[in-house]
N, C-alpha and C positions, 0 to 999 in steps of 0.2 A: 617646577612651575608648569612645565609642558603637560604633565599629568593632570594638574588642577584645571588648566585651560581646556583640555580635552573633556574632562568631566563636566565642566560648565557648559561646553558646547552641546554635549549629549543631553543635558537637562533642558537647555533652551529649545533644542529640536523637539524633545518629547512634549514640552509644554505648548509648543506652537502647533502641534499636530491637530488636525481637524478630526472630530469624532466621526467614526464610520457608521453609516446607517445600514447595519447588516441586513435587516429584513428586506430592504429595497433591492438588494443584490441577488436575492433568490427568486427565480421565476416561479409563479404560482403553480405551474405544471409539475414542478418538482416536489410540491408539498401536498400532504394529506389535509392539512388545515393551516390557517395563518399562523405565523410565528408569534409566540407570546413570551412574556417575561415572568419569572418566578424566583423564589429563593431556593438556592441549592448549596450543597457542600462540595467544595473543590478538593483536589487531591492533597492539598496541604492541611485539610481539616477545617478550614475557615469557611464561614458562610459568605455568600456573595449572590448578587443578582445574576441570573443566567438566562440565556435565550433557550426556549424549548422549541426545537425544530423537528418536526415529524415528516419524514421523507418516505418515498416509495422504493428506494434502493436501485431501481432501474432508470437509466437516463431517458429523458423525454426527447432529447435533441439529437440522438444518433442511435443507429442499430448497434447491437453487440455482435462481436465476431467479425471475420472468421478467425479461427485459431489453428486448426489442423487442416491441411489440404487432404482431399480424399485420395488423390493419386499424385504421382510425382510430376504430372503435367499441370497441376493446379498450384495456386498460391494460398498460403495460410496467413498466420499473424507474424509477429516479430519476436525474435529471441536474441538476447545478448549472449554470445558464445562465452563459455567460461574459460576457454584457453586463450583466444586472441582478443577477447573483450570487444569484439565488433558486433554491431547490431545487424542481424541478418533477417531477411524475409524468409520465412519457412517455406521453401519450395524444393523442387527436385535437386537443384544444385547443392543446397545446404544439407539435405538429408543424405546425399551421396558423400558429402564431406564427413558427416558423422559416421557413415558406414566405413569410410576409409580408416577410421580410428578403431575399428573393431565392433561397432554397433551393428544393429540389423533393423533398420527403420521402415523397410517396405518389402513387399513380396516380389517375386520374379515378374509378375504382371504389372508392377508399378503401384499396387494398392498400398497406401500408407497405413502403418500400424497406429491406431489411435483408440482412446477410450470411447466406446460406442454408446455407453449408457451409464446411468447412475451407479449400477452395481460395480462396474469396472472402475469408475471414478473413485468410489469409496474404498476399493481395494488399495488404491494408491495412498489414500489417507491412512489406512491401517499400517501399511509398510513404513511410510514416512514418520508417522507419529509414534509407531511402536519400536522404531530403531532396528528394523529388520536388516539382515545381511542381503547382499545381492542374490545369493543362492536361494534364500528363503523367498524372496520376491519372484524369482524365476519359477519357483514351484507353486506358490500359492497367491502371488500377486500379479503385478503388471510391470513389465520391463520393455525397453526398446520401443517406446510409444510416445506419441504426442498427446499430452494430457489436455482434455477439454470436456466441458459439459455446459449446455445452455443454462444460464442462471435463472433462479426463481425470484419473482418479485417478493420483497419482504418489507413490511412496515417497520421502520426503525426510528427511535427518538434519540436525537443527539443534543446534549446540553453543553452550551459554550458560554464561558464568562462574558458578560456584557461589557465590562470594563477591565480588560486584561491588564495585569500588573506584573512587571518583572520580579522574579525571585532574586535573592542575593546571588545565587549561582545558577548557571545553566544546568539543566538536567538532560544528560545524554540518554539516548534510547536504551542503552545497556542498563541504565539504572531507573528508568521510568516504569511505573506500574499503572497500567490502565486496562480498561475493559477490552476483551477480545472483540467486542462488537464495535469498538470505537475507531479502530485504525489510528492514524495519526492526525486525522482531520476530515474535512468534507468539502467537496466541490460545490459551487453554487447551483449545479444541476442536481444535487442531492446524492451523488455517488461519493462514497468514502475514499479517502486517500489511505493507502496502506504502506508499511515500511518496505524496504527492499526485499525482493524475493529470496528465500533460502535456497539459492541455486545449487549449492553443493549437495544439499540433501536430495534435490530433484535428480541431478545428473548422476548421483551415486547408483541409481537404478537404470542408468542409460535412458532416462526419460527427459523430455523438455516440456515446459508449460508456457507456451507463447502468450504474448499480449496481443490484443486486436489493434487495428490502426489508431484507436483512440487511447491506448495505453491500459486497457483493462482486461480482466478475465474472471473466471469463477473460482472462488475459494472453497475450502472444505466445508464451510457452512452453507454452501450452495448459493452464496451471494455474489453479486457483481461488485468489483471494486477496482480502483486504479492503482497501478504502480508507477505510471508516468502520467503527467498532466496532459490532457488533450491539447492544451495550448502549446506544449513543448513539441509534440509530434506534428502539429500544424504550423510550426515555426512562427507563432504569433509574437510579434515584436511590439505590442501595444503597452506592455507592462501593467496591464489592468489586474485587478483583484480577481483571482480564479477560484478562491475558496478560503477556508479558515482552518488553521491548525487547532488541535484539541485544547490549546490554552487560550483560544479566542483571538490570537493575533492573526492578521490576514496573510494569505499566501498570494503573491503576485506571480505573473508569468515569468518566463526565463530572462526577460530583458527589462531595462528601465523604460520609461515612457519615450525616451529618445531613441529607442531601438538598440542601445548599447548594452553590453554585458554588465551586470551589477558588480560593484567593487566593494572591497573591505567587508565581505561577509564574515560573520563570526563562526564559531565551531558548529552551530546548529543551522547554518544556512540563512541567517537573518542579519538585518542591519537597520539603521535609523538615519534618515537624511532628508534634507529639503522639506522639512515640515510634514512628511508623510507619516511619521510615527513609526514605531518598530514594525517590521514585516519580514516575512520569509520570501524566498524566490524558489519556484520550481526550476528544475534543471534537467538536462539530458544526460547527466552523469551522477554517480552516487553522491548524495543519498536520494536524489530525484525529487523529494519533497523536503523533509527535515531530518536531521540526524539527532534531534533532541528538542527540548522546549525551553523557551524563555520564561514562561510563567506557570502558575498552578493550572492543573488540567480539569476540564469537565469530563463527561463520560457519555456513554451511549448504551442503549438496551433495545431488545426487540419489542415491537408493539408500540402502542401509544401510552407512554409512561408518564406518571405525574410526580415521581420522586427522583431527585438528582442527588446522589451521594457517591462522589468519585473515590471515596476511601474504601468502598465495598466492591472489591473486584474478585474475579474467580473464573474458573473454566480455563479454556485454552488461551492462547496469546494473540497478539496483534498481527503476526506475520501472515503471509498469503495462505498458508496451508492449515493454520491452527485456529479453530473457532468452535463455538458450540454447534452441535449438529454434525461435527466431524466424526467419522468412524473411529472407534477405539479398539484397543486390544491387539491381538496378533502375537505370534511367537517372539520370544526374546532371543536375539542373536548372541552367539558366543565369539564372534569374530568372522572375518572374511574367509572364504575357501582359499586353499593354498594356490597362489598364483592369480587369484581373481582381484577385482577392484576392491578398494577399501570400503568398509561399511559407512553409512551416513553418520555424520556427527550426532552425538546424543541430542535429542530434541529438547530445547529450552524455549518455550513459547514466547518468552519476553525478549529473546535475542534473535532478531533477524540477521541475515548474513552481513558481515562487515568486511571491507577490503583489507 
């Protein structure tokens, strides 16, 4: 009987939820053109009304960066250390900590090693996506560096279901198939949400790829995207909608409207309560946005597109480093040098790092 009562409560909550006026939540400065509606095909193969949202990919409401400090006297972005799991400001103290582990992150005069241009940045892509060994990266790629590149503005169309509906089962990120341009959703300022960074592939080359103070950085498609919600890093306790997941369900800030932590979140970081309808919560711990999806997915593509078919995917994956435009190729490793660090895990673009 308890299970039946709980199911009825869920149904009542969902039915009492007020429809969300998605277009009103996007500032016009984030858009190339007004948001429209059209028919599209979702990831489950069914037709549905979708919102067509054409964005500029760069935030209108904040600057991007910094990521790498120029010297150990400066401050860069933020990096969650893979050993102690603490979030550090990338500065001289943190780089010295990495050096104490056998890394070499700056010169004797304090100049920090960082990717200085697109050529070096794309070398990192070749190593990570090609499954190189550390020794191969030392010879032909980039190691012991802070990875950064100023992002390029890109016109992107993202299609989101207007009336998102729960599927019979949750779809975890491990099993979700979606466009490399989609990420896992989009902020109301037009910047896409991406899955957790593949940190072990990055640090396998003794590199780090910090986020700026708003939670974003440049991916291998040379686009700017978030791995943390700005509302999280700004300690916003309003509980307001900060964006939408790829299945059309809203993403709220890290707290409820009363400033308290959300309770009873499901396996994909969402819940339904108090007539709000189903929604996700961004957070400052894994998975940061969502670890999967409640409903069928929309999709995204470069340019101003007029066809939404989320069953047609291809190219790289949704993680930070893998997307169209990423450099490809490179030598194939046969294993780590004797006594050296392990090689990066084989690259699977649809599998971001999981704890």
